[in-house]
N, C-alpha and C positions, 0 to 999 in steps of 0.2 A: 451450473460451475461456482462454484467458491470462490471468494476471492481470497487470496495469499495477504496477511498483513506483517509479513518481513520486512517488508519496502517501508511501509511505515513504521514499523519500531526503528528504524533508522533513522530516519526522516527526524523523528521525535526527538534524537539524538544527536543531532547535528545543529549545527549555526546556520540559519537559513536567512538568507535566499543559498540556494546551492543548484547547480545544475549536473543532469547528467545528460549521457550521450550514448548509451547501450539501449541498441534499441528494444529490447524485453522492457528494460528500467521505463522506457518512456511509456510501453506500452500498458505497462502496472497502472503509472503516471498519469494516464488520459482516463483507466478506470477511476481509480480515487475519485480525481478532479469531477467527473459525471457523477461519484456517489456521493459529493460535497464533503470529501474528507482532507484536501487541502486545496488551497490556492495556486494556480500556478501559471505559467503560461509555455503552454505547447504549441508550437508550430506544425501546421498540416502536414503531412508527408508531399514533397515534391517529387512529382512523376516526370521523367525522364524518360529520352530514346535510353533503352538497354539498362532499364530498371528503375528505382526509387530510391528517394534519399531522404532519409527522417534529419533535420537537425535537433538540436539538444533542446534537452525541456531544463527549463528555469522552475522551482519549488519556491515560491516565496514564504507558504508556511501552512502548518497544519490545525485546521481549521476547529474549534469551539465541538464539533462533529466527530472530527475525526481521532481529540482527544477522547471523548467519550468512549468511542469505538474501540479503542486501544487500552483504555483504561476494563470494559465488559470482556476483549479477546482474552488479556492477561487473565483478569477471573477466571472464563471458563478453563482456560490451560490449566490453571493451579490446581482448578477442583477436578480438571478430570486426569491431572496426574496422582493426583491422592485416592482414586480408586482402584481396587484390584480388578487389571483385567476379565472382560464379559460380568461384570456385577454393579449394578446396580447402589445408590448409597441407601445405606441402611439393610443392606444385603448380607446376610451371612455366610 
């Protein structure tokens, strides 16, 4: 599974700390935290009768590794966007 960097791009543009409460966002943030891309406070999921509850996550910063990842991702996106579909660089 490939990690999406859309939320990381958003984080880089936000004034941090920032709080996220959407379960999908919190799941992605948990992956970023595990990869060392951000520092964050992410509470464990609380199991209760009738379901589970995810408390909001608080992102404190994008780490230097997160910044490097964003630069590499943006570079690859720009490079890929300049290629003709189905062609490698240098192919005519």
